[in-house]
RONU-429444 format. One line per field, with one value per atom (N, C-alpha, C): residue number from 1; residue in three letters; chain; atom name; x, y, z. Coordinates in nm, 4 decimals, decimal comma. Each point is the difference from the previous one (the first is absolute). Layout:
RONU-429444
num NUM_...
residuo ALA_...
cadena A_...
atomo CA_...
px X_...
py Y_...
pz Z_...
This chain:
RONU-429444
num 1_1_1_2_2_2_3_3_3_4_4_4_5_5_5_6_6_6_7_7_7_8_8_8_9_9_9_10_10_10_11_11_11_12_12_12_13_13_13_14_14_14_15_15_15_16_16_16_17_17_17_18_18_18_19_19_19_20_20_20_21_21_21_22_22_22_23_23_23_24_24_24_25_25_25_26_26_26_27_27_27_28_28_28_29_29_29_30_30_30_31_31_31_32_32_32_33_33_33_34_34_34_35_35_35_36_36_36_37_37_37_38_38_38_39_39_39_40_40_40_41_41_41_42_42_42_43_43_43_44_44_44_45_45_45_46_46_46_47_47_47_48_48_48_49_49_49_50_50_50_51_51_51_52_52_52_53_53_53_54_54_54_55_55_55_56_56_56_57_57_57_58_58_58_59_59_59_60_60_60_61_61_61_62_62_62_63_63_63_64_64_64_65_65_65_66_66_66_67_67_67_68_68_68_69_69_69_70_70_70_71_71_71_72_72_72_73_73_73_74_74_74_75_75_75_76_76_76_77_77_77_78_78_78_79_79_79_80_80_80_81_81_81_82_82_82_83_83_83_84_84_84_85_85_85_86_86_86_87_87_87_88_88_88_89_89_89_90_90_90_91_91_91_92_92_92_93_93_93_94_94_94_95_95_95_96_96_96_97_97_97_98_98_98_99_99_99_100_100_100_101_101_101_102_102_102_103_103_103_104_104_104_105_105_105_106_106_106_107_107_107_108_108_108_109_109_109_110_110_110_111_111_111_112_112_112_113_113_113_114_114_114_115_115_115_116_116_116_117_117_117_118_118_118_119_119_119_120_120_120
residuo MET_MET_MET_LYS_LYS_LYS_VAL_VAL_VAL_GLU_GLU_GLU_ARG_ARG_ARG_ALA_ALA_ALA_LYS_LYS_LYS_GLN_GLN_GLN_TRP_TRP_TRP_LEU_LEU_LEU_GLU_GLU_GLU_PHE_PHE_PHE_ALA_ALA_ALA_LEU_LEU_LEU_ASP_ASP_ASP_ASP_ASP_ASP_LEU_LEU_LEU_GLU_GLU_GLU_MET_MET_MET_ALA_ALA_ALA_GLU_GLU_GLU_ILE_ILE_ILE_LEU_LEU_LEU_LYS_LYS_LYS_ARG_ARG_ARG_GLU_GLU_GLU_GLY_GLY_GLY_LYS_LYS_LYS_LEU_LEU_LEU_LYS_LYS_LYS_GLY_GLY_GLY_ALA_ALA_ALA_MET_MET_MET_TYR_TYR_TYR_HIS_HIS_HIS_ILE_ILE_ILE_GLN_GLN_GLN_GLN_GLN_GLN_SER_SER_SER_TYR_TYR_TYR_GLY_GLY_GLY_LYS_LYS_LYS_SER_SER_SER_LYS_LYS_LYS_ALA_ALA_ALA_PHE_PHE_PHE_LYS_LYS_LYS_THR_THR_THR_HIS_HIS_HIS_HIS_HIS_HIS_ILE_ILE_ILE_ASP_ASP_ASP_ARG_ARG_ARG_LEU_LEU_LEU_ILE_ILE_ILE_LYS_LYS_LYS_ILE_ILE_ILE_LEU_LEU_LEU_LYS_LYS_LYS_ASP_ASP_ASP_ASN_ASN_ASN_GLY_GLY_GLY_LEU_LEU_LEU_ASN_ASN_ASN_ILE_ILE_ILE_PRO_PRO_PRO_GLU_GLU_GLU_PHE_PHE_PHE_LEU_LEU_LEU_TYR_TYR_TYR_LYS_LYS_LYS_ALA_ALA_ALA_GLU_GLU_GLU_ASP_ASP_ASP_LEU_LEU_LEU_THR_THR_THR_ILE_ILE_ILE_TYR_TYR_TYR_ALA_ALA_ALA_PHE_PHE_PHE_THR_THR_THR_THR_THR_THR_ARG_ARG_ARG_TYR_TYR_TYR_PRO_PRO_PRO_ASP_ASP_ASP_ASP_ASP_ASP_TYR_TYR_TYR_VAL_VAL_VAL_PRO_PRO_PRO_VAL_VAL_VAL_SER_SER_SER_ALA_ALA_ALA_ASP_ASP_ASP_LYS_LYS_LYS_TYR_TYR_TYR_GLU_GLU_GLU_GLU_GLU_GLU_ALA_ALA_ALA_TYR_TYR_TYR_ASP_ASP_ASP_ILE_ILE_ILE_ALA_ALA_ALA_LEU_LEU_LEU_LYS_LYS_LYS_VAL_VAL_VAL_TYR_TYR_TYR_GLU_GLU_GLU_TRP_TRP_TRP_ALA_ALA_ALA_LYS_LYS_LYS_GLY_GLY_GLY_ILE_ILE_ILE_ILE_ILE_ILE_GLU_GLU_GLU_GLY_GLY_GLY_THR_THR_THR_ALA_ALA_ALA_LEU_LEU_LEU_GLU_GLU_GLU
cadena A_A_A_A_A_A_A_A_A_A_A_A_A_A_A_A_A_A_A_A_A_A_A_A_A_A_A_A_A_A_A_A_A_A_A_A_A_A_A_A_A_A_A_A_A_A_A_A_A_A_A_A_A_A_A_A_A_A_A_A_A_A_A_A_A_A_A_A_A_A_A_A_A_A_A_A_A_A_A_A_A_A_A_A_A_A_A_A_A_A_A_A_A_A_A_A_A_A_A_A_A_A_A_A_A_A_A_A_A_A_A_A_A_A_A_A_A_A_A_A_A_A_A_A_A_A_A_A_A_A_A_A_A_A_A_A_A_A_A_A_A_A_A_A_A_A_A_A_A_A_A_A_A_A_A_A_A_A_A_A_A_A_A_A_A_A_A_A_A_A_A_A_A_A_A_A_A_A_A_A_A_A_A_A_A_A_A_A_A_A_A_A_A_A_A_A_A_A_A_A_A_A_A_A_A_A_A_A_A_A_A_A_A_A_A_A_A_A_A_A_A_A_A_A_A_A_A_A_A_A_A_A_A_A_A_A_A_A_A_A_A_A_A_A_A_A_A_A_A_A_A_A_A_A_A_A_A_A_A_A_A_A_A_A_A_A_A_A_A_A_A_A_A_A_A_A_A_A_A_A_A_A_A_A_A_A_A_A_A_A_A_A_A_A_A_A_A_A_A_A_A_A_A_A_A_A_A_A_A_A_A_A_A_A_A_A_A_A_A_A_A_A_A_A_A_A_A_A_A_A_A_A_A_A_A_A_A_A_A_A_A_A_A_A_A_A_A_A_A_A_A_A_A_A_A_A_A_A_A_A
atomo N_CA_C_N_CA_C_N_CA_C_N_CA_C_N_CA_C_N_CA_C_N_CA_C_N_CA_C_N_CA_C_N_CA_C_N_CA_C_N_CA_C_N_CA_C_N_CA_C_N_CA_C_N_CA_C_N_CA_C_N_CA_C_N_CA_C_N_CA_C_N_CA_C_N_CA_C_N_CA_C_N_CA_C_N_CA_C_N_CA_C_N_CA_C_N_CA_C_N_CA_C_N_CA_C_N_CA_C_N_CA_C_N_CA_C_N_CA_C_N_CA_C_N_CA_C_N_CA_C_N_CA_C_N_CA_C_N_CA_C_N_CA_C_N_CA_C_N_CA_C_N_CA_C_N_CA_C_N_CA_C_N_CA_C_N_CA_C_N_CA_C_N_CA_C_N_CA_C_N_CA_C_N_CA_C_N_CA_C_N_CA_C_N_CA_C_N_CA_C_N_CA_C_N_CA_C_N_CA_C_N_CA_C_N_CA_C_N_CA_C_N_CA_C_N_CA_C_N_CA_C_N_CA_C_N_CA_C_N_CA_C_N_CA_C_N_CA_C_N_CA_C_N_CA_C_N_CA_C_N_CA_C_N_CA_C_N_CA_C_N_CA_C_N_CA_C_N_CA_C_N_CA_C_N_CA_C_N_CA_C_N_CA_C_N_CA_C_N_CA_C_N_CA_C_N_CA_C_N_CA_C_N_CA_C_N_CA_C_N_CA_C_N_CA_C_N_CA_C_N_CA_C_N_CA_C_N_CA_C_N_CA_C_N_CA_C_N_CA_C_N_CA_C_N_CA_C_N_CA_C_N_CA_C_N_CA_C_N_CA_C_N_CA_C_N_CA_C_N_CA_C_N_CA_C_N_CA_C_N_CA_C_N_CA_C_N_CA_C_N_CA_C_N_CA_C_N_CA_C_N_CA_C_N_CA_C_N_CA_C
px -0,1126_0,1017_0,0190_-0,0106_0,0140_-0,1021_-0,1241_-0,1086_0,0357_0,0475_0,0374_0,1100_0,1003_0,1103_-0,0567_-0,0843_-0,0602_-0,0795_-0,0709_-0,0761_0,0952_0,1171_0,0945_0,0497_0,0221_0,0433_-0,1091_-0,1265_-0,1106_-0,0160_0,0302_-0,0035_0,1029_0,1183_0,1017_-0,0424_-0,0607_-0,0482_-0,1073_-0,0905_-0,0976_0,0641_0,1016_0,0751_0,0546_0,0534_0,0567_-0,1104_-0,1149_-0,1128_-0,0431_-0,0057_-0,0382_0,1037_0,1292_0,1040_-0,0037_-0,0331_-0,0112_-0,1067_-0,1115_-0,1059_0,0423_0,0754_0,0465_0,0948_0,0955_0,0991_-0,0688_-0,1013_-0,0731_-0,0630_-0,0635_-0,0683_0,1083_0,1173_0,1090_0,0678_-0,0522_0,0568_0,1343_0,0268_0,1282_-0,0239_-0,0279_-0,0393_0,1147_0,1250_0,1031_0,0102_-0,0132_-0,0006_-0,1258_-0,1102_-0,1260_0,0090_0,0582_0,0099_0,0950_0,1052_0,0878_-0,0817_-0,0813_-0,0763_-0,1047_-0,0554_-0,0943_0,0740_0,1156_0,0746_0,0331_0,0331_0,0358_-0,1276_-0,1118_-0,1218_-0,0339_0,0191_-0,0200_0,0831_0,1299_0,0879_-0,0310_-0,0320_-0,0263_-0,1349_-0,0912_-0,1294_0,0181_0,1074_0,0229_0,1089_0,0425_0,0868_0,1339_0,0633_0,1324_0,0861_0,1300_0,0955_0,0656_-0,0566_0,0587_-0,0702_0,0763_-0,0602_-0,0531_0,0292_-0,0346_-0,1372_-0,0996_-0,1358_-0,0230_0,0688_-0,0129_0,0509_0,1013_0,0404_-0,1030_-0,0653_-0,1053_-0,1113_-0,0403_-0,1102_0,0402_0,1279_0,0422_-0,0067_0,0429_-0,0069_-0,1457_-0,0879_-0,1409_-0,0579_0,0322_-0,0478_0,0631_0,1251_0,0657_-0,0633_-0,0621_-0,0650_-0,1467_-0,0412_-0,1396_-0,1067_0,0351_-0,0992_-0,0501_-0,1270_-0,0568_0,0376_0,0491_0,0493_-0,1088_-0,0602_-0,0928_0,0690_-0,0734_0,0601_0,0664_-0,0604_0,0600_0,1409_0,0309_0,1350_0,1001_-0,0349_0,0977_0,0218_-0,0998_0,0145_0,0963_0,0062_0,0818_0,1469_0,0382_0,1406_0,0551_-0,0841_0,0460_0,0478_-0,0393_0,0369_0,1453_0,0603_0,1399_0,0935_-0,0228_0,0852_0,0052_-0,1093_-0,0064_0,0836_0,0525_0,0942_0,1317_0,0260_0,1201_-0,0137_-0,0977_-0,0121_-0,0479_-0,0534_-0,0519_0,0907_0,1073_0,0772_0,1378_0,0555_0,1367_-0,0040_0,0737_-0,0014_0,0552_0,0965_0,0505_-0,0982_-0,0953_-0,0964_-0,1395_-0,0141_-0,1305_-0,0713_-0,1260_-0,0915_-0,1277_-0,0340_-0,1180_-0,1263_-0,0885_-0,1243_-0,1225_-0,0954_-0,1181_-0,1008_-0,0940_-0,1106_-0,0843_-0,0211_-0,0758_0,0726_0,1299_0,0767_-0,0004_0,0043_-0,0085_-0,1312_-0,1112_-0,1339_-0,0105_0,0494_-0,0004_0,0791_0,1193_0,0859_-0,0598_-0,0570_-0,0594_-0,1179_-0,0835_-0,1125_0,0485_0,1060_0,0513_0,0531_0,0799_0,0544_-0,1069_-0,1073_-0,1086_-0,0726_-0,0188_-0,0616_0,0856_0,1330_0,0921_-0,0065_-0,0072_-0,0062_-0,1310_-0,1119_-0,1288_-0,0028_0,0591_0,0040_0,0828_0,1205_0,0800_-0,0717_-0,0647_-0,0743_-0,1096_-0,0706_-0,1013_0,0482_0,1218_0,0574_0,0243_0,0631_0,0282_-0,1251_-0,1050_-0,1210_-0,0964_0,0345_-0,0849_-0,1181_0,0071_-0,1119_0,0325_0,1163_0,0386_-0,0902_-0,0311_-0,0774_0,0970_-0,0363_0,0795_-0,0267
py 1,9333_-0,0969_-0,0914_0,0494_-0,0807_-0,1132_0,0371_-0,1000_-0,1137_0,0305_-0,0991_-0,0872_0,0521_-0,0730_-0,0965_0,0520_-0,0832_-0,1158_0,0262_-0,1083_-0,1040_0,0382_-0,0966_-0,0918_0,0641_-0,0800_-0,0944_0,0436_-0,0870_-0,1179_0,0247_-0,1048_-0,1135_0,0432_-0,0957_-0,0653_0,0704_-0,0577_-0,1118_0,0302_-0,1023_-0,1219_0,0224_-0,1126_-0,0912_0,0637_-0,0790_-0,0782_0,0593_-0,0694_-0,1194_0,0199_-0,1106_-0,1079_0,0359_-0,0972_-0,0774_0,0648_-0,0677_-0,1068_0,0237_-0,0961_-0,1152_0,0286_-0,1104_-0,0882_0,0609_-0,0799_-0,0809_0,0571_-0,0736_-0,1244_0,0157_-0,1173_-0,1077_0,0399_-0,0933_-0,0593_0,0492_-0,0460_0,0633_0,1173_0,0703_0,1252_-0,0272_0,1064_0,1024_-0,0463_0,0964_0,1048_-0,0426_0,0952_0,0886_-0,0628_0,0769_0,1081_-0,0316_0,0998_0,1112_-0,0282_0,1081_0,0963_-0,0569_0,0882_0,0816_-0,0559_0,0749_0,1222_-0,0229_0,1091_0,1044_-0,0471_0,0955_0,0821_-0,0677_0,0759_0,1072_-0,0330_0,1058_0,1184_-0,0212_0,1134_0,0821_-0,0701_0,0657_0,0715_-0,0437_0,0675_0,1394_0,0264_0,1376_0,0680_-0,0566_0,0676_0,0444_-0,0874_0,0264_-0,1198_0,0212_-0,1095_-0,0171_-0,0921_-0,0334_-0,1283_-0,0819_-0,1222_0,0277_0,1177_0,0323_0,0689_-0,0728_0,0487_0,1102_-0,0080_0,1046_0,1331_-0,0004_0,1240_0,0585_-0,0911_0,0431_0,0661_-0,0578_0,0554_0,1412_0,0168_0,1308_0,1013_-0,0400_0,0919_0,0365_-0,0912_0,0297_0,0961_-0,0273_0,0889_0,1410_0,0041_0,1331_0,0781_-0,0699_0,0673_0,0240_-0,0197_0,0392_-0,1049_-0,1212_-0,1013_-0,0636_-0,0264_-0,0750_-0,1456_-0,0650_-0,1361_-0,0926_-0,0869_-0,0954_-0,1078_-0,0578_-0,0955_-0,1184_-0,0485_-0,1156_0,0262_0,1274_0,0360_-0,0253_0,0196_-0,0312_-0,1511_-0,0793_-0,1444_-0,0449_0,0737_-0,0385_0,0147_0,0665_0,0101_-0,1369_-0,0985_-0,1330_-0,0659_0,0582_-0,0550_0,0249_0,0977_0,0368_-0,1254_-0,0830_-0,1170_-0,0894_-0,0009_-0,0895_0,0495_0,1160_0,0515_-0,0828_-0,0536_-0,0685_-0,1446_-0,0394_-0,1413_-0,0870_0,0502_-0,0832_0,0116_0,0759_0,0291_-0,0674_-0,0220_-0,0563_-0,1254_-0,1019_-0,1239_0,0139_0,0836_0,0157_0,0645_0,0755_0,0715_-0,0708_-0,1077_-0,0550_-0,0479_0,0402_-0,0484_-0,0546_-0,1213_-0,0585_0,0835_-0,0021_0,0806_-0,0951_0,0221_-0,0863_0,0610_-0,0796_0,0428_0,1087_-0,0165_0,1030_0,1293_-0,0016_0,1254_0,0662_-0,0800_0,0505_0,0710_-0,0604_0,0541_0,1333_0,0057_0,1257_0,1085_-0,0314_0,0969_0,0470_-0,0950_0,0366_0,0973_-0,0281_0,0859_0,1449_0,0098_0,1295_0,0726_-0,0708_0,0606_0,0457_-0,0773_0,0364_0,1242_0,0152_0,1194_0,1191_-0,0178_0,1157_0,0426_-0,0974_0,0304_0,0789_-0,0522_0,0689_0,1342_0,0204_0,1298_0,0956_-0,0412_0,0872_0,0367_-0,0969_0,0191_0,1004_-0,0093_0,0952_0,1444_0,0066_0,1401_0,0587_-0,0800_0,0530_0,0306_-0,0775_0,0167_0,1007_0,0423_0,0870_-0,0621_-0,1343_-0,0717_-0,0610_0,0322_-0,0614_0,0460_-0,0886_0,0372_0,0432_0,1003_0,0504_-0,0813
pz -1,3577_-0,0233_0,1192_0,1233_0,1169_0,0057_-0,0439_0,0036_-0,0993_-0,1152_-0,1022_0,0546_0,0688_0,0548_0,1085_0,0861_0,1038_-0,0582_-0,1058_-0,0713_-0,0530_-0,0499_-0,0471_0,1152_0,1200_0,1156_0,0393_-0,0057_0,0354_-0,0949_-0,1322_-0,0924_0,0338_0,0417_0,0420_0,1310_0,0914_0,1240_-0,0300_-0,0891_-0,0366_-0,0650_-0,0813_-0,0609_0,1120_0,1041_0,1134_0,0726_0,0190_0,0651_-0,0895_-0,1282_-0,0860_-0,0026_0,0028_0,0025_0,1311_0,1104_0,1281_-0,0056_-0,0638_-0,0106_-0,0869_-0,1114_-0,0847_0,0735_0,0712_0,0737_0,1127_0,0645_0,1054_-0,0553_-0,1175_-0,0643_-0,0308_-0,0244_-0,0312_0,1261_0,1180_0,1230_0,0404_-0,0633_0,0272_0,0841_0,1287_0,0887_0,0284_-0,0006_0,0255_-0,1081_-0,1271_-0,1070_0,0027_0,0359_0,0077_0,1074_0,1161_0,1026_-0,0375_-0,0756_-0,0478_-0,0907_-0,0850_-0,0889_0,0783_0,1015_0,0863_0,0608_0,0522_0,0589_-0,1056_-0,1182_-0,1055_-0,0452_-0,0034_-0,0375_0,1000_0,1274_0,0998_-0,0188_-0,0191_-0,0218_-0,1250_-0,1080_-0,1271_0,0019_0,0838_0,0102_0,0521_0,0665_0,0531_-0,0781_-0,1125_-0,0971_0,0575_0,0784_0,0605_-0,0181_-0,0150_-0,0118_0,1400_0,0801_0,1253_0,0487_0,0748_0,0567_0,1425_0,0543_0,1383_0,0037_0,0348_-0,0039_0,1049_0,1167_0,0966_-0,0520_-0,0871_-0,0631_-0,0967_-0,0733_-0,0867_0,0734_0,1085_0,0779_0,0545_0,0425_0,0489_-0,1188_-0,1171_-0,1127_-0,0292_0,0014_-0,0253_0,1058_0,1283_0,1102_-0,0175_-0,0327_-0,0192_-0,1152_-0,0923_-0,1143_0,0260_0,1211_0,0386_-0,0279_-0,0319_-0,0257_0,1294_0,0067_0,1154_-0,0206_0,0976_-0,0090_0,0601_-0,0825_0,0519_0,0841_0,0941_0,0917_-0,0666_-0,1100_-0,0686_-0,0522_-0,0300_-0,0481_0,1090_0,1239_0,1078_0,0111_-0,0221_0,0012_-0,1076_-0,1103_-0,1120_0,0338_0,1045_0,0401_0,0162_0,0405_0,0220_-0,1356_-0,1123_-0,1296_-0,0364_0,0670_-0,0359_0,0040_0,1009_0,0141_-0,1241_-0,0766_-0,1174_-0,1148_0,0042_-0,1037_0,0173_0,1149_0,0316_0,0276_0,0818_0,0451_-0,1085_-0,1067_-0,1107_-0,1222_0,0096_-0,1184_0,0012_0,1180_0,0108_0,0813_-0,0422_0,0771_0,1440_0,0212_0,1357_0,0958_-0,0542_0,0855_-0,0025_-0,0752_-0,0257_0,1246_0,0090_0,1053_-0,0721_0,0268_-0,0664_0,0214_-0,0949_-0,0019_-0,0004_0,0869_0,0017_-0,0985_-0,0396_-0,0909_0,0727_0,1297_0,0777_0,0018_0,0171_-0,0011_-0,1323_-0,1057_-0,1348_-0,0190_0,0370_-0,0165_0,0732_0,1239_0,0811_-0,0726_-0,0430_-0,0670_-0,1318_-0,0790_-0,1218_0,0196_0,0995_0,0313_0,0361_0,0768_0,0376_-0,1292_-0,0795_-0,1185_-0,0976_-0,0116_-0,0881_0,0511_0,1296_0,0576_-0,0226_0,0138_-0,0276_-0,1459_-0,0911_-0,1385_-0,0290_0,0532_-0,0240_0,0593_0,1164_0,0650_-0,0844_-0,0465_-0,0824_-0,1336_-0,0545_-0,1261_0,0243_0,1144_0,0363_0,0166_0,0530_0,0158_-0,1404_-0,0847_-0,1346_-0,0798_0,0162_-0,0726_0,0672_0,1243_0,0728_0,0664_0,0146_0,0616_0,1317_0,0599_0,1292_0,1100_0,0914_0,1177_0,1107_0,0691_0,1088_0,1243
């Protein structure tokens, strides 16, 4: 049952990645970055915007943490700076590409764990 639940979370994570690409094509990077951050969190099947907390939970559960997961801690800020006008910070296309690449790697890593194909 846990595997099925994790697969549901990954489905939602993939939806967020796809939404990020749609918004990027429309020139709406702030919305795209929000969905990237959401995909990252959902790839690990937890409800929190704090990526550092997610990494701690994963480590506490005995998972080996790849280096790119630590880089993803930088994505936490996009849960806030792209969502509310008072906190808004403009996002460059380069920053978007970097964040998207990290979120995609996290998604693929989580999918590999669920499917038993993850590389250590």
